[in-house]
N, C-alpha and C positions, 0 to 999 in steps of 0.2 A: 503495500500501498504505499503510496507516494504522498505524504501529507505535508511538503513543502514548508517544512517549519525551519523555525530561527534560532538562533543562539540563547542562552538565557544566564541569567546569573548566578546560580544556583549548581555547581558543578558534583555531580554524582561519581561513583566510582567508576575510574578512567578504566578504557577498554586496553587489551594487551596487543594488539594487531599494531604493525606498524609500517605504514605505507613507503613502497622501495623506488617505484615509477610515476611520475607524474607527468602527461603526455602533453604537449604544445606544436603549434605551429607558428610560425615567424612571417609575417607579411612584411615585406617592403616593397615601394612602388618606384624606387630610384630605377634608372637607367643602367646603372651600371653595380658592381660589387662594393658594399659599405666597409669602410674599414672602422675600428676602433670604437663601436658606438654602444653608449650606456642603452642597457635596458632595465626596466621597470615594472614589475607588472603583480599584479596581486592572481595567488593562486586558488581557487579552492579545493576541496576535500569533503571525502567522506565521514561521515560521524562516525568516529572509532577509528579512523584511519590513522592519525599521528597524534602523538601525544606533545612532542616537544619539536622546535623547527632543525635543529642537528644540523649536520653538515651535507651538501648537497652540490652537485656536480652537471653543469649542462653537458649533453653529448647532440651531435648531430649538426651543430651550427659551427661552419667554418672547420671541422673535421677536428682538432683535437678538445680535448675535455675543457671545461671553462669553469673556475670557482665561482658559486655562488652564495652571497648572503642573504640571509633570510631571518624575518621576524613574525613574529605574531600578532596579527591585527583582531583577530575574532574567535572565538571557542565554541565549541558548542555545550549544548548541557550537561555531558559527561568530562569537560573538561579539555576533549580531545580539538584538535586543533580544525576550526571553520575556514579560515581565509589566512594564508601565508602571504607576505610580501617577498619577493625574491628581485635581488639586483644581480644583473653581470655584463662584463664587458665582452660582446660579439665582436671575435678579431676578423671576420671578414663575413659580410651577409651579403649573398646572392639575390638577384631581383626576382620577386616572384613567393612562392609560398615554398617555405622549407621545415619540415619537420624534427622535432626535437623532442628530447625527453629529459626530464630532471631528475637525476637517480642519486638515491644512496649509496656513498662509496663504500668499500670493505675496512677501508683504513684511510684516516688523515692524508691526504693530498700535500705534498709540500708546493708553496705558491711564491715567485715572487711580488710582494706587493708594494706599491708607492705609500707613502705617509705625506700628513699634510697638518699645517698648524696655522694658527690664525689670531690676530690679534688687533686691535683696534684702538687707535691713539691721536687724539686731535682730528675726528672727524675723518681719518685714513684708516681703512681697513689693508691690512696687508697678510696676504694668503702665499704660504711657504710650501711649493711641492717639490716631497723628493721622490725620483721615479727610479725603477729597478733599470739597471746598466744597459739591459738590450733592450730599451725602447727610448735610448737617447743619449737627455741630458741627467744628469746625477741630481739635479737641484734648480729650481728656480723660484723667482719670486714675484707676485704681482701685485701690487697695488691698487686698490677701488675705493674711489672720491667722491663719495654722492653728493648733488649740490643742487638745492632747493633755490628758487627766487620767487620772491613776493611779486605783486602786482606791478612795482617799478622796475623789476629787473634787480633790486640788492638783494645780495646775497644771505640767507640767512643761516643760522648757526645750529648747529643738530647736536644736543647733548645726550648721548649714550643711557639707557635706562636698564639693559642686559641684556646679556649674551649666554645663548642656551645651546647646547651641546643637544642638540636634536636624535641624534644617530651616531654611532661611532663603529666602524667597521674595518675589515682591509679593501672592500670593494668600493664600499661608498661611505661617505660621513658627512654630515647636515649640521651647518650651524647655524641659529638664529641671531641677528643684531636688531635689537629693538632702541629706537632713539624717538625722543621726542624734539620738537621744535622751539629753541630758547624763547619766550615773550607768547608762544602762542602753544600754549597746553594741549588745546585740542587735536591737535596735530600729530598723529601717529607717523614713523617711518621707519620699515620695517626689511632688511635683506636676512631674505633666505639662498644660502651659499649649500647647494648641493655638488658636492668634490667629490669624482672619481681621480684619484692620486695616480692609479697604476697607468690609466689611459690619458692622465693629463687635461682633461676635460672639467671644467666648473660652469655652475648654470647659477646664474645668480637671480632670483625673484626679487622685484624691488617693491614694496605694497606702500602706498600714501593712504592714509585714512583720516578721515574728518571726522571727529565724535561727536563732534557740538550736533545739537539736533536742528532741524529746520526748523522755522516757526509756523508754514504751512498755516496762513490766515483763511479761516473757513473750511478749512480741510481742503485748500489748491497747493498743489507741490511744483508750482514752476521754477525755472528758474530766475536770477537776483532774489531770491529768498533772504534776509540775512542770516541765514545760519551757515551761508556757501562761506567757501574761502576760495578766494580767486588768487591765481599766481601765475606767472610768467614761463616757466619752466622748471625741467627736472631733471638733472644729468648723470650720467656716471664716467666719471673719469680713468680711463684704465692706461697702466702702461707697468713696464716689466722693470725690476730695481739692478737687476746681477750683467744686463748685457746693453750694450750699446746697438743700437737700430743702423743696420748696413743699407736696408731698402724696406719699400715698402710695393705689395700687389695689392689686386682690389678688382673685383668686379661687382656690377651693380643688379644686373638679374643672374637668376639660377643659370641657365644654360649662355650666359654671354663670355664671349673670351676673358680669359684673365690679362690685366692691364700691370704694367709697371710704371713706377714714378720715383721720382728723387725724393727720399727721408726733406726734403727741406722745403717741397710743395705742400699746400694744405690742400685737402681733400675733403669735401662734403655733401652729401647725397643727402635730400630731404625730400619725403612723401609730404605731399601737401593734399591730395586729394587718395581717392580709393581708386583713380585711372579706368573706371566703370563708366558705361554709356550715362549711369544716372548719379554720377558724381557732384552734379552740381542740386543735387534733392533737399526739399526742406527737411531732409532727415537731419541736417545739420546745419542747426540756428542757435544764436546764441539769445540771451535774455531779453534781449531789444527786437527778437525776429529778424534779425540779420545772420546772413549766411558765414559761416565762420572757414569757409573753404576757396583758397584761394586760386586756385590752379587743379586740373585734372589728375595729374600724375605726379611722377617724382624728377626732381631737379638734381644734376651731380655735377658740381663744379670742381676742376682741377686746375692749380694755377691760374685761376680770371678767365679759365675756358669751360663753356656749360654745355650739358646734353641732357634731351628730356628724355622722357620715356613714359610709360604706363604705372607699372607695378614693378617696383624694385624689392629683390630680396638680397640684399648686399651682405657681402662680406669684405672683410679688410684684415690683413696681415701686414704685421711689420718682424723683418727678420732681422737675426743678426748672423756674428759668424757662429754661432751654438746651440739657437734657436729660435720656434718663429712663434707668434703669439699673434692667433686669430681671433677674430672677434665677427659673429654674426648674432642677429635678432630676428628672432621667429614672428610670424605674422606681421612683419614690418610695414607692410601696405595695407593690410588687413585692419590693422590698429592704428591709422593714420591720425594725426600727424607725427610722424619721427623724424631723426635724423642719425646718422652716423658719419661721424666723421674723424678725421688723423690731421692732428696737428702737434708742431714740436715735440716730436716724440711718444705721443701719447693719443690713445682712441678715445674719442666723448661719443656716448651712447646718451641721444638725445628722445629719451623716455618721453617729455613733453618739451619738445624743442623751442627754445628760445626763436621765437619768430617776430618779424617786425609787426606792430598791429596786433598781435594775438596774444588775448590773456584766457588761459582757461578756470573753469569753476567746478571742483568739486561740491557739489551739493553734500548739505547735512546729512551727517549718518552715512555717507556713500564715500568707498574707497577705491583704490584701482590698482592690478596687480598685474608688472610685467616682465618677462625675461629678457636675458641675455646668455646666450652660451660665449664661454670664452674658452680658449686650449691653448697650450704651451706645450707643443711636441718639438721632432728633431725638422731641422732644416728640409729635410730632403720630402718631407710629407705634402702632398697636394694640396693646394687651396681649396679644393673639393672636400678634403677630409672631414669640414663640419656642412656639407651640403646637405646633411639628412634632416637640420632643424629644421627644415618646410617642410618635409615628407617622412618624418620618423616611423622606423619599422613599429609593426603593431602585434603584440603576443596575444594570439587566442587559443583559448582550449576547445578541444570538441565536443559540441553540443552532448554527444550519448556520455564521455565524462561529466558534464557539468551537472545531467539531469541525474546519473547516479549520483553525484553529491548531495543532488535535493537541496540547494542552497536559493534558489527563487519558486516563490510563491505559483503554483499552478505550471508549472513550465512542461513544457512537454516535449522537450529533447528533440527526438524526429520530428520534422515535418514535414514530411513526403506527402501526405494526404494534406497537406495546407496548398491545393491548386488555389483555390480563390484569394484566400490570404495571402503567397505569395506574387499573382498575376497583379492584386491591389497595391502593395507593396512596389512593384517594380515602377508601374505605373504614378504612385505619389513619389518616388524618389529618383525619378529620371526624366529627362527630356525639359521640358517649361516648369517641370513640377520636381526639381535636383531641390537639393540643400543651396546650389549657387547661384541655382536661376532664380528662386524665392528672395535673396538677399540682394542680388541684382536689382527689384525690380525698384525697390525704395533705395538701394545704398545703404542697406543695414553692415555696415561697416564703420569705421573709427573709432576711437577706443572706448567710448560708452555703449557703443550698440553692436558691436558686434559677439557675435555668438547666440543674440536671440534669435528666434525664428518670425520675420513677419507673420501678423496675423491678418493673413490675405483673405479669410472667410469676411471680413469685414468691410470688403469693398462691394458686397450683394446691396447694403443696404446705406452704403455712403453716399452724402447728396453732394458731393464736389464732383468736379470733370477732371481732376489729376486721381494717381494713385496713391490711397490714403494712409498717411503712417502709422502707423496700429503693431505695437509691440505686444507677443503674446505670453511673455514672463512664466513660461514653462506650466501654464495651465495643464491639469490633467497628468501631468509628467512625463514629457518628452523626455527628458534625462533618461527616465528608469524605465520606458518603451524602447531608446536606441540600446541600451546596454543589453535589455533582454533579447531581440532582434540578434545584436551581434553575437552572444550566447547561442542563438538558436540557429544561424543562418551559417556562421564564422565569417560572415561577408565583413572586411573592413572598414567601408566605406560609413559605418554606423557612428565610427570614431567622430569622422566630420559635422555627425550633428552633434550628440549627447558630449563631445570633451570641452570645444568651446563654450557649449550652452552651460555646462556647467560651473565654469571658469566666470562666464557674465553673470549667472546666478548669483553666486559669491560673491563678487564684487560690487553689483549694481544694483540688483533688485532686492537683497537684503537690506534692512535699514540698521547700521551699525551703530547705534547711540545707546545711551541708557539716562540719559536726559528727558527723555518725551515722556508720553504718558505710556504706564504698563501697556495698555492693549495694544501701543504701536513698538515700543521697544523689541529689536532683536529679529522684527517681524519680517515678514516676506509682502513685497507690494501686488496687487492686484495687476494682468494686464493691463493695458490702456484701454479708455472709456469707449465703451459699442459704438460703431456707425460714425465716429468723427476722428477728425485729425488729433494728434497727440499734442501738436505744438511745442509749447516748451515746459510742458511735464515730462518731458524725455521717459521715462519709463515708470514714471511714478502715476498712473492713472488718470490723475484728474486735473484740469486744466481751466485758470480764467476764462481763456478762450472757449470754451463751450459749459460756462456758466450762466452766460449773459441770457434773460428770460425764463428762469428755471426758477419755480420758487425756493427747491431742497435742491443742492448739490455740494458736490465734495465728499471728504472720507480719509480715508487711508488703510493700511493694512488690517485685514481681518481673516476670522478663522474659514472661512470659504475660501481662502485662497493659500493655503500650506501646501506646500510638497515635498517631503523629505524622503522619500525613498530611493529615487535616485539620486542625490546626493549620498546615502547611505553604502548604495553602492559602486557608484563612484570611489568613494574613500576606500571598499573594500578592494577598487582595480588599481588603485593606483599609490595609498597609504598617504594620499596630502591630508597635513594635519588642519588646513582649511574647509576642505569637504567634512571631516569631523567637530569642526567646530559648530559650523552651520548646521549640522544636524541638531548639535545639541542645542545650539541657539533659539531654532525654531521650537523644539520640545518645550524649551523654557519659558517662552513666548507663550504657549498654550496655559502653562499654571500660572505665569502673571497675569495675562489677562483674564483669569477667572477668578483672581485673586481681590475678595471686596475690598481689603483693609486696603487697596492700594487705590481706590477712586474717591472721587468725590464723596461718596454717599456713607465711606466707612466709618465716620466718627457714631452714625449713629444705628447701622446694619452691616455688620463684618463676615457675612457669608458672602459666598461665589458669587459674583456679578452675572454669569449670567453670557458672558460677552465669548467662551468657549466654546457654547453648543449652539447656539440660533441659528438659524439657517432662514435666508428671504427677508423675515420679518421678527421684529424684537421678541415677539409674543410666541413665535413657535419653536420650542425645545423639545422635538420630537426627533425620530428619524431623517435626516437631511446631510447636506455633506461638511455644513458648519461642524456637527458634531463629527462627521466620520472622517475627515481629514485631522481633527484635532486628536482624536484614537490612533490616526494610523501613524501621525507625528510621534505621540506619545510612545509607543509600541518602537518604533525606530528608533529613539531616545535611549529605551530601557536595554534595546539589542546592542545596541553600541558603547552603553557604559555599563549597565548591570545596575546602574542606580534604583532603588524600588520605587523611588519616588515619582518615577515615570509610569512606571505599573498600575500604582496605586490611583493615580489621578487617571489613567486613562478606563479604570476600573469604575470610578466615581461618577464618571460621563457617562458609561453606559447604563450603569442604572438610571440615570437622570432621564437620559431621552429613551430607552424602549424599554419593553415588557412583556413576557408573556399574557399578561394582561390587558393589553393594549386592544382596543377597537381599530382596525385600520381604517374603518369608512369613516370612523367620528376623526381621524387625521387627515379624511381626504386625502389618502397614496394614490386613488386613482385621478386625482388633478394632475395630468405629467405638467402643465405652465406652472403649477405651482410646487408641487413635491415631485417631480422626476428625480432628485438627486438621493432619495431615500435609498437606493440600489447602492451609492457611495458608500452609505452608513453600512448599509448589509455587510459589502466587500471588506470592510476594516472589521466590521466583528468575525466575520471569517478567518481573518488573518489571526486575529486575536486567539481564534479556537485553537488556530495550528499550533501557533506558538506555543499556548497553554498545554497542549495534548504532547510538544516537545518534550516540554521541561517537565513532563508527568507532573501536573498541577489539576490534575482533575476535581478541584475544588467547587464551592459553593457558585463563584463568580463565571465558572465554567459552564456550570448546569443552567445558570440563569441565561446567558448567551445562548447556549444549544438550544435551549427552550423556545427563546423567541425567535429567532433564526428559523425553528421548526416552522410555529405561529405564522410569521409571515410569510412563508412557505405555501401552507394551504390556503391563505386569503389570496397569495399570486396565482396560484395554479388553477384559483374559480374566477377570478375577477380582472387579471392583467389582458390587455392586450396591447398592440404597436400602436404609439403616440399619431402615428402617422394614420392610422385607421380613421381619426375623427380631426381631420385638419381643422373645423372651423373653431375647436377648443385652442387655438394654440396663435398667438401672437403673430409668430414668425414660422410658417409651416417649413422649415426648412431642412437640410440634410442632416443636419446636427442630432435633430430627432431620430432618424434610421441609425445615427452612430450609436447613441445611447441605448439602445436596443440591446445591441453587443454584452454591456454591463450588466444588464436588465436579466436577459439570459442567463449570463454566467452566475449571478447573485443566487437566482433563482436554486442554482444546480447547487450552489452551496448550502442553500435552506435545504435540499434532498439532501445531504450528507448527513445532515441532525436528526431526520426522521427514521422512526423505528417501526413505520408502518412499511412494507415493502409496494404494496397497492396506491400508499399515498406518495411515496418517493418516486415511483412511474409515472403518476401525474405529474407530478412538479419538472419530471426532465423531460416528457414530453412536450410540457407546455413549453418549457425553456428552449426545446429545439425547434418550436415552432415558431416563437420569439426569433430566434438567431436566423432562421430562415427570411422572415418579412424582414428582417435587417439589412440583409444583402439583396433583397428585391428591391427594397425602398432606395439603397443606397446608391444603384445606378439610376435613377429615378430623375436626379439634377443633374444628368450632365457635367462638367469636367469640376464644379463647385465639392463633389464628394472626395476630390482630391486635395482642398485646401489645408493647412495645419490644423484647424479644431478637429475634424474628422482623425485626419490622419493620427495625431494624437490620442487619441481612444481608440482606434482599432488597431495602432501597434501592440498594445497593452492587450485588449479584450480579445483580439483576434486571437493569440498564441492561448491563450485562457480558453479560448472555445475548443482549440485542436487538443489542448489537454483533457478538458471535459470530455470530449468526444471518442477520444483513441484511448485513454491511459485508462486502469485500472481506477474506478472511479472511487472517490475519498468518504471514508465513513468517519465522521464523529462519535466515537461511543459514548454511552450515557455514563453519569455517575453513580453509582449504589445507592447513596444516600436519597433518599425523596425530602424535598422542598416546597414548602406553601409561600409561595409569593404574594408580597402584599400589594394592595390594590395600586396602579398606577394613577398620580395625576402631573399635570403640565407644572414644570416650572416655570417662575417668576421671575424675572430679570429683576436683580438686585433695585436699580431706581425705581419700576413702577412696586418692589416693596416698601418700598421708602414714603411713595408719593401715597400710596395707602395710607401707610402707618400716621402721618402727618396729618389726614384726614378726619382720623378719629382722636379728639382730644384726650383719653385716657392712653392711649398709645405714644400721643406725640408727648405728652409729659414725659413717658417713660423715656422716651427718644433723648429728650433733652437733658435728660439727668447724665446719659452715654457721654455727652460732650464733656463731663467733667474729667474725664479720662484723659490723663496729658498726654499719653503714650497715644491713645487714638487721634486726638484732636491734631497732634503734630505730623501726624502720617495722614491724616483729611488738609491738612493745609498746604501739606509737601503736593498731594494729587492736585489742588486749586493750581497750586502757581504750574504744576504741569499743563494745566489747561489751555494758560495765557498765550 
């Protein structure tokens, strides 16, 4: 039985088995063999297969056995390893797909490794690398100096606050340097150095974060907000210390010929716009609505002479008698503007380049992370040895292995019977609907935009004559859908979707502040508003340009848009701490927004606010996507950290919004327009049951949810029908309703797994199959609109789950032995409504007034009032 379960925090007795081999494929899109390429990937393992990481070697990549450094990212409930993070340096990677194996050596092998040391003095970061003799020079020192310039061009002073050794090993080590800006304590600057000493490669991730809150007056989040930070540049200065530069080599594009220059010449390559046909799109405007893009592509200037092109992927190298310092910037044109310069024997990386008339605005709670690769290697190395940074090789585990490991919920593994899904996904990810083509339509490029997916379904009801600027912000978890389809198909193209999207969400879509209201801090911004242009709200939903003529408008992050599972699995695949921290932030956001002591009503009512469980209206706290997404995020927080507070809160919300005693008719679940999202909640509850079952926690809470889902299933089998069967009941009877039927069918199948009656279960599964067939039929009635982002995001996940339910052995959620009597369920009342009702009752109002005498309560309320301003 495939229960698709997850890790829990309470290990049981470990198994004795030890996994000896882990298969994988390495996929390279390079035109020729790659050399000295660092590879990092998360590897999933079956429950009970491995207790500790131990020693591993890679076989099948470049002939020789390669040493592997590994660490545990996540464990199963029995204490065995669920996700292992592995690092190795591939000496040679051929083009195409290469099969490899991680193997356990019989005895510890001897390898020659390099070493690295790091120190920070007076705003300068000095990195010393010692390499094995067979790799060229025995040692080299690189100095890295970050420079941040204010709006006037003045250089700001950085003060180091922390240096953390995040990871230490023979193959890779990671150090994090954190600093604040003197006089501007709300600004955090972080350099995360990923050092591969044996290969001589260093990845520098530079992150600037504005921790100050936005003021968002009226719930509007436009550029120009007083919480923003304005600056004119952020550079990295890089140079070697040990050697005198003798020559400069460079090329502006991946396939361009290598060029030589004198070390006395100044070279500067600047990407001003995306280089695409929509380069001047209104996607790129400042607070005044003026374009921030001066030219279409890039300009390369050497010794006063300029050449122009569209999309630069530059590499520069400074060569001495003994070594070569090479610098490359991934996503150089995609993340424009950017610059790469060589002057006075140093390389200057313009992450935010100083340009005439250019001012950058980092919104309150916004951050930006950008990467630079440095390499210190022998002089006989080709300039192309960092060419892989723009098309890195991808490590993929076979789908059969992934299914055996059982690490994804409702994962089918073999998708040979998925002809309809395969046909749909091919159409929705190629040609005019490829990820690149979607981005090109609105020039979804630039440092703030790249990675997000345009919400192209919004065009259908947009009144303007241009292409609407609408950002999707990971609705329905496109990240997770991309990761699942990569695992199911083995197709590396899915990395092009979920990898930049995950980084965009972590930087731009999450509100990185603790100074605002508890219901906003650390939260995820909605997609931009329906059927209108985003204007100057960027990716923050509500713009003043769209508020005209509306009585009520505006808002902020809310529970109905909280998607964490993709970020969870992105962490499992990459080990990147930023993804880990993002999942924790979003899980904590659920707890904090529901904490009644952190609201303006807390002095007289410290009960839950209800902000984590409402859907559509403040009065509805039944099954809906608000509660469903909150519960799902809390499950992810628990799986990741093992902290019981997340599971406790998930179970609290579960009892609040669902019950085996609910009257589904009174909840109006048949009202598709108002309550279509109850199936989102059912899916989260199904995942909860799978997690509890895997952890062997068949307790009262498990029984409560199991009986609830069986109860819903009985109602659905008797009452549900496709929403498009009655288009007159829908405000917009569009293709999205067809896509939602896939989730409805799968939710009903989950409910069927909770039934103890075979006849009842059969009826549920039969109705689910009918709904699924209707979904496929309706999907193709809307011409190409079924290929838009919203449909794709749903079908990517629910289509795979449909295959699982139809082709894999049915799941069964076993009952608990004890019988329970459940109390009658009543609708939860929002905190502010409870307070208003209390104040209308004289006796209760007097009691409420006495609570104001509690200084602790009063202080928290005053703080909440200040945060409202």
